[in-house]
C-alpha positions in Angstrom: 199.3 18.3 72.7 197.1 20.6 74.5 197.6 23.7 76.1 195.5 24.9 79.2 195.9 27.0 81.7 199.5 27.2 80.9 200.1 23.4 81.0 200.8 20.9 78.0 199.1 17.8 77.7 200.2 14.9 75.5 196.3 13.4 75.0 192.8 14.8 76.0 192.4 12.4 78.5 195.7 13.5 80.6 194.2 16.7 80.8 190.9 15.2 81.6 192.0 13.2 84.4 194.0 16.8 85.8 190.9 18.0 85.9 188.5 15.5 87.6 190.3 12.9 88.0 192.2 11.6 91.4 190.2 10.0 94.6 187.5 12.9 95.7 186.8 15.3 92.9 184.2 12.6 90.6 182.9 11.4 94.0 181.9 15.1 95.0 180.4 15.9 91.4 178.6 12.8 92.3 176.7 13.7 95.1 176.4 17.4 94.0 174.7 16.4 91.4 171.9 15.3 93.5 171.6 18.4 95.2 173.6 21.7 96.3 175.3 21.1 99.7 177.2 22.7 102.5 180.9 22.4 102.8 179.8 19.7 106.6 176.7 18.0 104.8 179.3 17.3 102.1 182.1 15.8 104.8 179.4 14.0 106.5 178.8 12.7 103.0 182.6 11.3 102.7 184.3 11.0 105.8 186.9 9.4 104.9 187.8 13.1 103.1 189.9 15.6 105.3 188.5 18.9 105.8 191.7 20.4 104.2 191.4 17.7 101.8 187.5 18.9 100.7 188.7 22.6 100.7 191.2 21.8 98.3 189.2 19.8 95.5 186.6 21.8 95.7 188.8 25.3 95.0 189.8 23.0 92.0 186.8 22.3 90.8 185.8 25.4 91.6 188.8 27.1 89.1 188.1 24.6 86.7 183.6 25.8 86.0 182.9 22.6 87.5 180.8 23.9 91.0 179.5 27.0 92.0 180.3 28.4 95.3 177.3 30.7 96.6 177.9 32.6 100.0 174.4 33.3 101.5 174.9 37.0 103.2 174.1 36.1 106.8 175.2 35.2 110.1 176.8 32.7 110.9 178.0 32.4 107.4 176.4 30.1 104.6 178.3 28.5 101.7 176.2 26.6 99.4 178.1 24.2 97.0 176.5 23.2 93.0 177.0 22.0 89.7 177.5 24.2 87.2 176.4 23.2 83.8 179.3 22.3 82.2 179.8 20.1 85.5 176.1 18.4 85.5 177.7 17.3 81.8 180.0 15.2 83.9 176.8 12.9 85.1 176.0 10.8 82.9 179.7 9.8 82.4 180.0 9.4 86.0 176.4 7.1 85.8 178.5 5.3 83.0 181.3 4.5 85.5 179.0 3.7 88.2 176.7 0.9 86.1 180.7 -0.2 84.7 181.2 -1.1 88.4 178.4 -2.6 88.8 178.6 -4.8 85.5 182.3 -5.6 87.0 181.5 -6.9 90.3 178.6 -8.9 88.5 181.3 -10.5 86.0 183.9 -11.1 89.2 181.0 -12.7 91.4 180.0 -15.1 88.8 
């Protein structure tokens, strides 16, 4: 049993999937691993995500310490998102998942 943020998890995988699971979080982390991006740049990169969902996912990733939200003091306001060192530590894992998908599709096609 693991306790994190007043929630009890049966195993570490359950906690992991709560923090980075879902349709959008891994993809957001992946693109922020390439370079910091502004909100609208992320929206263009992920055309199927709604503004509300992107906002929710970014807030969750920020609350869990995986991304930074940097607000520039200018008019109009500019906000840029980037990975924290903890977020960057997920990139090799996500790369392994990408490699797995390539191998999977190659096996299915053969």
